PDB file of N, CA, C, O and CB in Angstrom:
ATOM      1  N   MET A   1       0.469  -1.201  -0.067  1.00  0.00           N
ATOM      2  CA  MET A   1       0.228   0.135   0.073  1.00  0.00           C
ATOM      3  C   MET A   1       1.095   1.286   0.169  1.00  0.00           C
ATOM      4  O   MET A   1       2.096   1.395   0.877  1.00  0.00           O
ATOM      5  CB  MET A   1      -0.358   0.188   0.937  1.00  0.00           C
ATOM      6  N   GLU A   2       0.540   2.227  -0.712  1.00  0.00           N
ATOM      7  CA  GLU A   2       1.487   3.589  -0.882  1.00  0.00           C
ATOM      8  C   GLU A   2       0.430   4.858  -0.533  1.00  0.00           C
ATOM      9  O   GLU A   2      -0.683   4.848  -1.058  1.00  0.00           O
ATOM     10  CB  GLU A   2       2.193   3.765  -2.706  1.00  0.00           C
ATOM     11  N   CYS A   3       0.814   5.920   0.351  1.00  0.00           N
ATOM     12  CA  CYS A   3       0.018   6.644  -0.031  1.00  0.00           C
ATOM     13  C   CYS A   3       0.827   8.335   0.042  1.00  0.00           C
ATOM     14  O   CYS A   3       1.537   8.868   0.895  1.00  0.00           O
ATOM     15  CB  CYS A   3      -1.277   6.287   0.838  1.00  0.00           C
ATOM     16  N   ASN A   4       0.306   8.781  -1.275  1.00  0.00           N
ATOM     17  CA  ASN A   4       0.752   9.995  -1.966  1.00  0.00           C
ATOM     18  C   ASN A   4       0.411  11.214  -0.899  1.00  0.00           C
ATOM     19  O   ASN A   4      -0.571  11.919  -1.130  1.00  0.00           O
ATOM     20  CB  ASN A   4      -0.056  10.165  -3.492  1.00  0.00           C
ATOM     21  N   LYS A   5       1.318  11.485   0.398  1.00  0.00           N
ATOM     22  CA  LYS A   5       1.095  12.681   1.461  1.00  0.00           C
ATOM     23  C   LYS A   5       0.845  13.937   0.456  1.00  0.00           C
ATOM     24  O   LYS A   5       0.357  14.921   1.014  1.00  0.00           O
ATOM     25  CB  LYS A   5       2.584  12.968   2.596  1.00  0.00           C
ATOM     26  N   LYS A   6       1.099  14.059  -0.929  1.00  0.00           N
ATOM     27  CA  LYS A   6       1.267  15.327  -0.806  1.00  0.00           C
ATOM     28  C   LYS A   6       0.036  15.526  -1.541  1.00  0.00           C
ATOM     29  O   LYS A   6      -0.194  16.671  -1.927  1.00  0.00           O
ATOM     30  CB  LYS A   6       2.583  15.955  -1.267  1.00  0.00           C
ATOM     31  N   THR A   7      -0.992  14.387  -1.862  1.00  0.00           N
ATOM     32  CA  THR A   7      -2.573  14.895  -2.254  1.00  0.00           C
ATOM     33  C   THR A   7      -3.173  14.824  -1.550  1.00  0.00           C
ATOM     34  O   THR A   7      -4.062  15.675  -1.590  1.00  0.00           O
ATOM     35  CB  THR A   7      -3.338  14.436  -3.099  1.00  0.00           C
ATOM     36  N   CYS A   8      -3.230  13.857  -0.393  1.00  0.00           N
ATOM     37  CA  CYS A   8      -3.588  13.378   0.641  1.00  0.00           C
ATOM     38  C   CYS A   8      -4.025  14.852   1.479  1.00  0.00           C
ATOM     39  O   CYS A   8      -3.280  15.766   1.834  1.00  0.00           O
ATOM     40  CB  CYS A   8      -2.432  12.399   1.205  1.00  0.00           C
ATOM     41  N   VAL A   9      -5.561  14.705   1.650  1.00  0.00           N
ATOM     42  CA  VAL A   9      -6.378  15.659   2.457  1.00  0.00           C
ATOM     43  C   VAL A   9      -6.664  15.391   4.104  1.00  0.00           C
ATOM     44  O   VAL A   9      -7.113  16.223   4.893  1.00  0.00           O
ATOM     45  CB  VAL A   9      -7.729  15.696   1.737  1.00  0.00           C
ATOM     46  N   SER A  10      -6.323  14.158   4.364  1.00  0.00           N
ATOM     47  CA  SER A  10      -6.591  13.639   5.630  1.00  0.00           C
ATOM     48  C   SER A  10      -8.208  13.949   6.223  1.00  0.00           C
ATOM     49  O   SER A  10      -8.463  14.436   7.324  1.00  0.00           O
ATOM     50  CB  SER A  10      -5.460  14.276   6.566  1.00  0.00           C
ATOM     51  N   CYS A  11      -9.176  13.542   5.211  1.00  0.00           N
ATOM     52  CA  CYS A  11     -10.253  13.393   5.072  1.00  0.00           C
ATOM     53  C   CYS A  11     -10.745  12.495   6.393  1.00  0.00           C
ATOM     54  O   CYS A  11     -11.767  12.820   6.999  1.00  0.00           O
ATOM     55  CB  CYS A  11     -10.412  12.924   3.758  1.00  0.00           C
ATOM     56  N   GLY A  12      -9.831  11.180   6.850  1.00  0.00           N
ATOM     57  CA  GLY A  12     -10.006   9.883   7.395  1.00  0.00           C
ATOM     58  C   GLY A  12     -11.347   8.870   6.650  1.00  0.00           C
ATOM     59  O   GLY A  12     -11.847   7.912   7.239  1.00  0.00           O
ATOM     60  N   LYS A  13     -11.784   9.359   5.186  1.00  0.00           N
ATOM     61  CA  LYS A  13     -12.472   8.234   4.647  1.00  0.00           C
ATOM     62  C   LYS A  13     -11.853   7.016   4.923  1.00  0.00           C
ATOM     63  O   LYS A  13     -12.366   6.214   5.704  1.00  0.00           O
ATOM     64  CB  LYS A  13     -12.635   8.337   3.298  1.00  0.00           C
ATOM     65  N   CYS A  14     -10.769   6.799   4.338  1.00  0.00           N
ATOM     66  CA  CYS A  14      -9.949   5.477   4.498  1.00  0.00           C
ATOM     67  C   CYS A  14      -9.900   4.694   5.611  1.00  0.00           C
ATOM     68  O   CYS A  14     -10.051   3.473   5.583  1.00  0.00           O
ATOM     69  CB  CYS A  14      -8.725   5.676   4.324  1.00  0.00           C
ATOM     70  N   HIS A  15      -9.647   5.496   6.829  1.00  0.00           N
ATOM     71  CA  HIS A  15      -9.783   5.204   8.130  1.00  0.00           C
ATOM     72  C   HIS A  15     -11.288   4.197   8.530  1.00  0.00           C
ATOM     73  O   HIS A  15     -11.477   3.035   8.889  1.00  0.00           O
ATOM     74  CB  HIS A  15      -9.742   6.691   8.830  1.00  0.00           C
ATOM     75  N   ASN A  16     -12.185   5.431   8.223  1.00  0.00           N
ATOM     76  CA  ASN A  16     -13.651   5.142   8.361  1.00  0.00           C
ATOM     77  C   ASN A  16     -14.446   3.798   7.979  1.00  0.00           C
ATOM     78  O   ASN A  16     -15.392   3.225   8.517  1.00  0.00           O
ATOM     79  CB  ASN A  16     -14.227   6.094   7.631  1.00  0.00           C
ATOM     80  N   ILE A  17     -13.326   3.399   6.301  1.00  0.00           N
ATOM     81  CA  ILE A  17     -14.319   2.308   5.974  1.00  0.00           C
ATOM     82  C   ILE A  17     -13.260   1.563   5.882  1.00  0.00           C
ATOM     83  O   ILE A  17     -13.100   1.104   4.751  1.00  0.00           O
ATOM     84  CB  ILE A  17     -15.372   2.346   4.734  1.00  0.00           C
ATOM     85  N   CYS A  18     -12.325   1.213   6.799  1.00  0.00           N
ATOM     86  CA  CYS A  18     -11.436   0.186   6.928  1.00  0.00           C
ATOM     87  C   CYS A  18     -11.838  -1.298   7.542  1.00  0.00           C
ATOM     88  O   CYS A  18     -11.292  -1.381   8.642  1.00  0.00           O
ATOM     89  CB  CYS A  18     -10.459   0.754   7.677  1.00  0.00           C
ATOM     90  N   PRO A  19     -12.361  -2.138   7.335  1.00  0.00           N
ATOM     91  CA  PRO A  19     -12.900  -3.179   8.093  1.00  0.00           C
ATOM     92  C   PRO A  19     -11.952  -3.987   9.375  1.00  0.00           C
ATOM     93  O   PRO A  19     -12.347  -4.731  10.274  1.00  0.00           O
ATOM     94  CB  PRO A  19     -13.298  -4.154   7.000  1.00  0.00           C
ATOM     95  N   MET A  20     -10.798  -3.585   9.099  1.00  0.00           N
ATOM     96  CA  MET A  20      -9.968  -3.773   9.985  1.00  0.00           C
ATOM     97  C   MET A  20      -9.371  -2.707  11.286  1.00  0.00           C
ATOM     98  O   MET A  20      -8.664  -2.940  12.266  1.00  0.00           O
ATOM     99  CB  MET A  20      -9.127  -4.135   9.205  1.00  0.00           C
ATOM    100  N   ASP A  21     -10.033  -1.440  10.764  1.00  0.00           N
ATOM    101  CA  ASP A  21      -9.593  -0.529  11.608  1.00  0.00           C
ATOM    102  C   ASP A  21      -7.967   0.084  11.578  1.00  0.00           C
ATOM    103  O   ASP A  21      -7.234   0.366  12.526  1.00  0.00           O
ATOM    104  CB  ASP A  21      -9.905  -1.150  12.810  1.00  0.00           C
ATOM    105  N   VAL A  22      -7.713   0.172  10.048  1.00  0.00           N
ATOM    106  CA  VAL A  22      -6.437   0.525  10.296  1.00  0.00           C
ATOM    107  C   VAL A  22      -5.911   2.167   9.012  1.00  0.00           C
ATOM    108  O   VAL A  22      -6.178   2.343   7.823  1.00  0.00           O
ATOM    109  CB  VAL A  22      -5.494  -1.194  10.018  1.00  0.00           C
ATOM    110  N   GLY A  23      -5.256   2.884   9.838  1.00  0.00           N
ATOM    111  CA  GLY A  23      -5.121   4.133   9.138  1.00  0.00           C
ATOM    112  C   GLY A  23      -4.152   4.273   7.964  1.00  0.00           C
ATOM    113  O   GLY A  23      -3.057   4.814   8.117  1.00  0.00           O
ATOM    114  N   PRO A  24      -4.559   3.785   6.799  1.00  0.00           N
ATOM    115  CA  PRO A  24      -3.842   3.523   5.737  1.00  0.00           C
ATOM    116  C   PRO A  24      -3.321   4.972   5.748  1.00  0.00           C
ATOM    117  O   PRO A  24      -2.809   4.443   6.735  1.00  0.00           O
ATOM    118  CB  PRO A  24      -4.612   2.917   4.442  1.00  0.00           C
ATOM    119  N   VAL A  25      -2.984   6.064   5.679  1.00  0.00           N
ATOM    120  CA  VAL A  25      -2.117   7.210   5.887  1.00  0.00           C
ATOM    121  C   VAL A  25      -1.240   7.004   6.912  1.00  0.00           C
ATOM    122  O   VAL A  25      -0.071   6.901   6.540  1.00  0.00           O
ATOM    123  CB  VAL A  25      -2.808   8.384   6.141  1.00  0.00           C
ATOM    124  N   LYS A  26      -1.448   6.905   8.170  1.00  0.00           N
ATOM    125  CA  LYS A  26      -0.046   6.998   9.021  1.00  0.00           C
ATOM    126  C   LYS A  26       0.420   6.111   9.175  1.00  0.00           C
ATOM    127  O   LYS A  26       1.509   6.245   9.733  1.00  0.00           O
ATOM    128  CB  LYS A  26       0.051   7.425  10.172  1.00  0.00           C
ATOM    129  N   ASN A  27      -0.077   4.320   8.766  1.00  0.00           N
ATOM    130  CA  ASN A  27       0.393   3.126   8.729  1.00  0.00           C
ATOM    131  C   ASN A  27       0.122   2.327   7.341  1.00  0.00           C
ATOM    132  O   ASN A  27      -0.494   1.267   7.457  1.00  0.00           O
ATOM    133  CB  ASN A  27      -0.144   2.494   9.866  1.00  0.00           C
ATOM    134  N   PRO A  28       0.561   2.771   5.904  1.00  0.00           N
ATOM    135  CA  PRO A  28       0.072   2.262   5.093  1.00  0.00           C
ATOM    136  C   PRO A  28       0.121   0.591   4.731  1.00  0.00           C
ATOM    137  O   PRO A  28      -0.768  -0.148   4.308  1.00  0.00           O
ATOM    138  CB  PRO A  28       0.450   3.004   4.337  1.00  0.00           C
ATOM    139  N   ASN A  29       1.503   0.325   5.070  1.00  0.00           N
ATOM    140  CA  ASN A  29       1.922  -1.345   5.428  1.00  0.00           C
ATOM    141  C   ASN A  29       1.534  -1.954   6.668  1.00  0.00           C
ATOM    142  O   ASN A  29       2.440  -2.480   7.313  1.00  0.00           O
ATOM    143  CB  ASN A  29       3.450  -1.580   5.487  1.00  0.00           C
ATOM    144  N   SER A  30       0.399  -1.987   7.119  1.00  0.00           N
ATOM    145  CA  SER A  30       0.157  -2.551   8.821  1.00  0.00           C
ATOM    146  C   SER A  30      -0.294  -4.013   8.585  1.00  0.00           C
ATOM    147  O   SER A  30      -0.900  -4.309   7.556  1.00  0.00           O
ATOM    148  CB  SER A  30      -1.265  -1.599   9.858  1.00  0.00           C
ATOM    149  N   ALA A  31       0.011  -4.959   9.571  1.00  0.00           N
ATOM    150  CA  ALA A  31       0.371  -6.239   9.248  1.00  0.00           C
ATOM    151  C   ALA A  31      -1.384  -6.746   9.141  1.00  0.00           C
ATOM    152  O   ALA A  31      -1.907  -7.550   8.369  1.00  0.00           O
ATOM    153  CB  ALA A  31       1.541  -7.045  10.536  1.00  0.00           C
ATOM    154  N   GLU A  32      -1.946  -5.973  10.168  1.00  0.00           N
ATOM    155  CA  GLU A  32      -3.495  -5.991   9.808  1.00  0.00           C
ATOM    156  C   GLU A  32      -3.741  -5.725   8.952  1.00  0.00           C
ATOM    157  O   GLU A  32      -4.897  -6.145   8.887  1.00  0.00           O
ATOM    158  CB  GLU A  32      -4.306  -5.424  10.309  1.00  0.00           C
ATOM    159  N   CYS A  33      -3.536  -5.272   8.066  1.00  0.00           N
ATOM    160  CA  CYS A  33      -4.759  -4.926   6.913  1.00  0.00           C
ATOM    161  C   CYS A  33      -4.561  -6.081   5.822  1.00  0.00           C
ATOM    162  O   CYS A  33      -3.518  -6.632   5.472  1.00  0.00           O
ATOM    163  CB  CYS A  33      -4.564  -3.194   6.064  1.00  0.00           C
ATOM    164  N   ILE A  34      -5.946  -6.294   5.369  1.00  0.00           N
ATOM    165  CA  ILE A  34      -5.771  -7.136   4.987  1.00  0.00           C
ATOM    166  C   ILE A  34      -6.088  -7.372   2.905  1.00  0.00           C
ATOM    167  O   ILE A  34      -6.409  -8.344   2.221  1.00  0.00           O
ATOM    168  CB  ILE A  34      -6.469  -7.770   6.075  1.00  0.00           C
ATOM    169  N   ARG A  35      -5.748  -5.797   2.560  1.00  0.00           N
ATOM    170  CA  ARG A  35      -5.643  -5.499   1.271  1.00  0.00           C
ATOM    171  C   ARG A  35      -6.655  -5.647   0.404  1.00  0.00           C
ATOM    172  O   ARG A  35      -6.696  -6.111  -0.735  1.00  0.00           O
ATOM    173  CB  ARG A  35      -4.774  -6.065   0.840  1.00  0.00           C
ATOM    174  N   CYS A  36      -7.659  -5.073   1.280  1.00  0.00           N
ATOM    175  CA  CYS A  36      -9.302  -5.374   0.134  1.00  0.00           C
ATOM    176  C   CYS A  36      -9.561  -3.661  -0.548  1.00  0.00           C
ATOM    177  O   CYS A  36     -10.515  -3.451  -1.298  1.00  0.00           O
ATOM    178  CB  CYS A  36     -11.358  -5.992   1.536  1.00  0.00           C
ATOM    179  N   GLY A  37      -9.114  -3.154  -0.372  1.00  0.00           N
ATOM    180  CA  GLY A  37      -8.897  -2.258  -1.333  1.00  0.00           C
ATOM    181  C   GLY A  37      -9.936  -0.910  -1.061  1.00  0.00           C
ATOM    182  O   GLY A  37      -9.897   0.102  -1.761  1.00  0.00           O
ATOM    183  N   LYS A  38     -10.852  -1.100   0.075  1.00  0.00           N
ATOM    184  CA  LYS A  38     -11.910  -0.082   0.262  1.00  0.00           C
ATOM    185  C   LYS A  38     -11.051   0.748   0.273  1.00  0.00           C
ATOM    186  O   LYS A  38     -11.108   1.258  -0.846  1.00  0.00           O
ATOM    187  CB  LYS A  38     -12.892  -0.052   1.384  1.00  0.00           C
ATOM    188  N   CYS A  39     -10.069   1.344   0.981  1.00  0.00           N
ATOM    189  CA  CYS A  39      -9.644   2.780   1.586  1.00  0.00           C
ATOM    190  C   CYS A  39      -9.395   3.150  -0.296  1.00  0.00           C
ATOM    191  O   CYS A  39     -10.089   3.710  -1.145  1.00  0.00           O
ATOM    192  CB  CYS A  39      -7.832   2.841   3.064  1.00  0.00           C
ATOM    193  N   VAL A  40      -8.354   2.645  -0.299  1.00  0.00           N
ATOM    194  CA  VAL A  40      -8.069   3.179  -2.109  1.00  0.00           C
ATOM    195  C   VAL A  40      -9.769   3.515  -2.645  1.00  0.00           C
ATOM    196  O   VAL A  40      -9.862   4.708  -2.932  1.00  0.00           O
ATOM    197  CB  VAL A  40      -7.176   1.419  -3.433  1.00  0.00           C
ATOM    198  N   ALA A  41     -10.780   2.937  -2.792  1.00  0.00           N
ATOM    199  CA  ALA A  41     -11.800   2.921  -3.758  1.00  0.00           C
ATOM    200  C   ALA A  41     -12.691   4.377  -2.831  1.00  0.00           C
ATOM    201  O   ALA A  41     -13.390   5.157  -3.478  1.00  0.00           O
ATOM    202  CB  ALA A  41     -12.710   1.074  -3.935  1.00  0.00           C
ATOM    203  N   SER A  42     -12.518   4.524  -1.385  1.00  0.00           N
ATOM    204  CA  SER A  42     -13.095   5.697  -1.221  1.00  0.00           C
ATOM    205  C   SER A  42     -12.172   6.993  -0.928  1.00  0.00           C
ATOM    206  O   SER A  42     -12.537   7.975  -0.280  1.00  0.00           O
ATOM    207  CB  SER A  42     -13.997   5.475  -0.219  1.00  0.00           C
ATOM    208  N   CYS A  43     -11.097   6.835  -1.438  1.00  0.00           N
ATOM    209  CA  CYS A  43     -10.544   8.584  -1.618  1.00  0.00           C
ATOM    210  C   CYS A  43     -10.890   9.288  -2.761  1.00  0.00           C
ATOM    211  O   CYS A  43     -11.200   8.986  -3.914  1.00  0.00           O
ATOM    212  CB  CYS A  43      -8.951   8.793  -1.683  1.00  0.00           C
ATOM    213  N   PRO A  44     -10.757  10.270  -2.149  1.00  0.00           N
ATOM    214  CA  PRO A  44     -11.970  11.232  -3.112  1.00  0.00           C
ATOM    215  C   PRO A  44     -10.224  11.878  -4.149  1.00  0.00           C
ATOM    216  O   PRO A  44     -10.337  12.211  -5.329  1.00  0.00           O
ATOM    217  CB  PRO A  44     -13.384  13.142  -1.662  1.00  0.00           C
ATOM    218  N   LYS A  45      -9.138  11.918  -3.588  1.00  0.00           N
ATOM    219  CA  LYS A  45      -8.161  12.289  -4.313  1.00  0.00           C
ATOM    220  C   LYS A  45      -7.137  11.286  -5.029  1.00  0.00           C
ATOM    221  O   LYS A  45      -6.138  11.596  -5.679  1.00  0.00           O
ATOM    222  CB  LYS A  45      -7.582  13.067  -3.545  1.00  0.00           C
ATOM    223  N   GLU A  46      -7.589  10.120  -4.772  1.00  0.00           N
ATOM    224  CA  GLU A  46      -6.952   8.958  -5.583  1.00  0.00           C
ATOM    225  C   GLU A  46      -5.606   8.911  -4.799  1.00  0.00           C
ATOM    226  O   GLU A  46      -4.574   8.464  -5.299  1.00  0.00           O
ATOM    227  CB  GLU A  46      -6.766   9.250  -7.361  1.00  0.00           C
ATOM    228  N   SER A  47      -5.677   9.313  -3.772  1.00  0.00           N
ATOM    229  CA  SER A  47      -3.637   9.562  -2.601  1.00  0.00           C
ATOM    230  C   SER A  47      -3.279   7.937  -2.543  1.00  0.00           C
ATOM    231  O   SER A  47      -2.090   7.737  -2.793  1.00  0.00           O
ATOM    232  CB  SER A  47      -3.790  10.408   0.017  1.00  0.00           C
ATOM    233  N   LEU A  48      -4.055   6.721  -2.265  1.00  0.00           N
ATOM    234  CA  LEU A  48      -4.035   5.461  -2.245  1.00  0.00           C
ATOM    235  C   LEU A  48      -3.864   4.921  -3.259  1.00  0.00           C
ATOM    236  O   LEU A  48      -4.344   5.377  -4.296  1.00  0.00           O
ATOM    237  CB  LEU A  48      -4.865   5.024  -1.806  1.00  0.00           C
ATOM    238  N   ALA A  49      -3.103   3.756  -3.230  1.00  0.00           N
ATOM    239  CA  ALA A  49      -2.987   2.912  -4.039  1.00  0.00           C
ATOM    240  C   ALA A  49      -2.135   1.305  -3.421  1.00  0.00           C
ATOM    241  O   ALA A  49      -1.268   1.152  -2.560  1.00  0.00           O
ATOM    242  CB  ALA A  49      -2.320   3.746  -5.143  1.00  0.00           C
ATOM    243  N   LEU A  50      -2.873   0.285  -4.335  1.00  0.00           N
ATOM    244  CA  LEU A  50      -2.155  -0.737  -3.938  1.00  0.00           C
ATOM    245  C   LEU A  50      -1.190  -1.365  -4.639  1.00  0.00           C
ATOM    246  O   LEU A  50      -1.458  -1.413  -5.840  1.00  0.00           O
ATOM    247  CB  LEU A  50      -2.831  -1.495  -3.646  1.00  0.00           C
ATOM    248  N   LYS A  51       0.033  -1.962  -4.278  1.00  0.00           N
ATOM    249  CA  LYS A  51       1.055  -2.275  -5.493  1.00  0.00           C
ATOM    250  C   LYS A  51       1.610  -3.349  -5.134  1.00  0.00           C
ATOM    251  O   LYS A  51       1.680  -3.663  -3.946  1.00  0.00           O
ATOM    252  CB  LYS A  51       2.160  -1.266  -5.839  1.00  0.00           C
ATOM    253  N   PHE A  52       1.922  -3.824  -5.762  1.00  0.00           N
ATOM    254  CA  PHE A  52       2.906  -5.445  -5.544  1.00  0.00           C
ATOM    255  C   PHE A  52       4.163  -5.312  -6.110  1.00  0.00           C
ATOM    256  O   PHE A  52       4.618  -5.094  -7.233  1.00  0.00           O
ATOM    257  CB  PHE A  52       2.268  -6.922  -6.379  1.00  0.00           C
ATOM    258  N   VAL A  53       4.675  -5.550  -4.764  1.00  0.00           N
ATOM    259  CA  VAL A  53       6.418  -5.851  -5.217  1.00  0.00           C
ATOM    260  C   VAL A  53       6.466  -7.347  -5.520  1.00  0.00           C
ATOM    261  O   VAL A  53       5.618  -8.071  -4.999  1.00  0.00           O
ATOM    262  CB  VAL A  53       7.724  -5.508  -3.800  1.00  0.00           C
ATOM    263  N   TYR A  54       7.570  -7.954  -6.474  1.00  0.00           N
ATOM    264  CA  TYR A  54       8.120  -8.904  -6.598  1.00  0.00           C
ATOM    265  C   TYR A  54       9.417  -9.061  -6.689  1.00  0.00           C
ATOM    266  O   TYR A  54      10.053  -8.316  -7.434  1.00  0.00           O
ATOM    267  CB  TYR A  54       7.692  -9.295  -7.287  1.00  0.00           C
ATOM    268  N   GLY A  55      10.035 -10.035  -5.966  1.00  0.00           N
ATOM    269  CA  GLY A  55      11.180 -10.268  -5.725  1.00  0.00           C
ATOM    270  C   GLY A  55      12.009 -10.272  -7.140  1.00  0.00           C
ATOM    271  O   GLY A  55      11.452 -10.664  -8.166  1.00  0.00           O
ATOM    272  N   LYS A  56      13.323  -9.832  -7.143  1.00  0.00           N
ATOM    273  CA  LYS A  56      14.558 -10.039  -8.107  1.00  0.00           C
ATOM    274  C   LYS A  56      14.867 -11.436  -8.714  1.00  0.00           C
ATOM    275  O   LYS A  56      15.080 -12.546  -8.227  1.00  0.00           O
ATOM    276  CB  LYS A  56      15.804  -9.665  -7.357  1.00  0.00           C
ATOM    277  N   LYS A  57      14.814 -10.997  -9.818  1.00  0.00           N
ATOM    278  CA  LYS A  57      14.638 -12.503 -10.491  1.00  0.00           C
ATOM    279  C   LYS A  57      16.646 -12.730 -10.445  1.00  0.00           C
ATOM    280  O   LYS A  57      17.228 -11.646 -10.465  1.00  0.00           O
ATOM    281  CB  LYS A  57      13.583 -12.453 -12.683  1.00  0.00           C
ATOM    282  N   GLY A  58      17.441 -13.797 -10.398  1.00  0.00           N
ATOM    283  CA  GLY A  58      18.416 -14.533 -10.634  1.00  0.00           C
ATOM    284  C   GLY A  58      19.364 -13.591  -9.504  1.00  0.00           C
ATOM    285  O   GLY A  58      20.542 -13.879  -9.296  1.00  0.00           O
TER     286      GLY A  58
END
């Protein structure tokens, strides 16, 4: 999970919709996060993004 703090307006919608009560702005990679994407969909500024990082080959 990534949060662009330059575009985030700290509205709290992402935290309010989270079924795990995670604050993705303060802790975007919380171990409690189930990566459901509800916070990403609720962000009015598109400041949150789910990204997957794959290991290096070789």
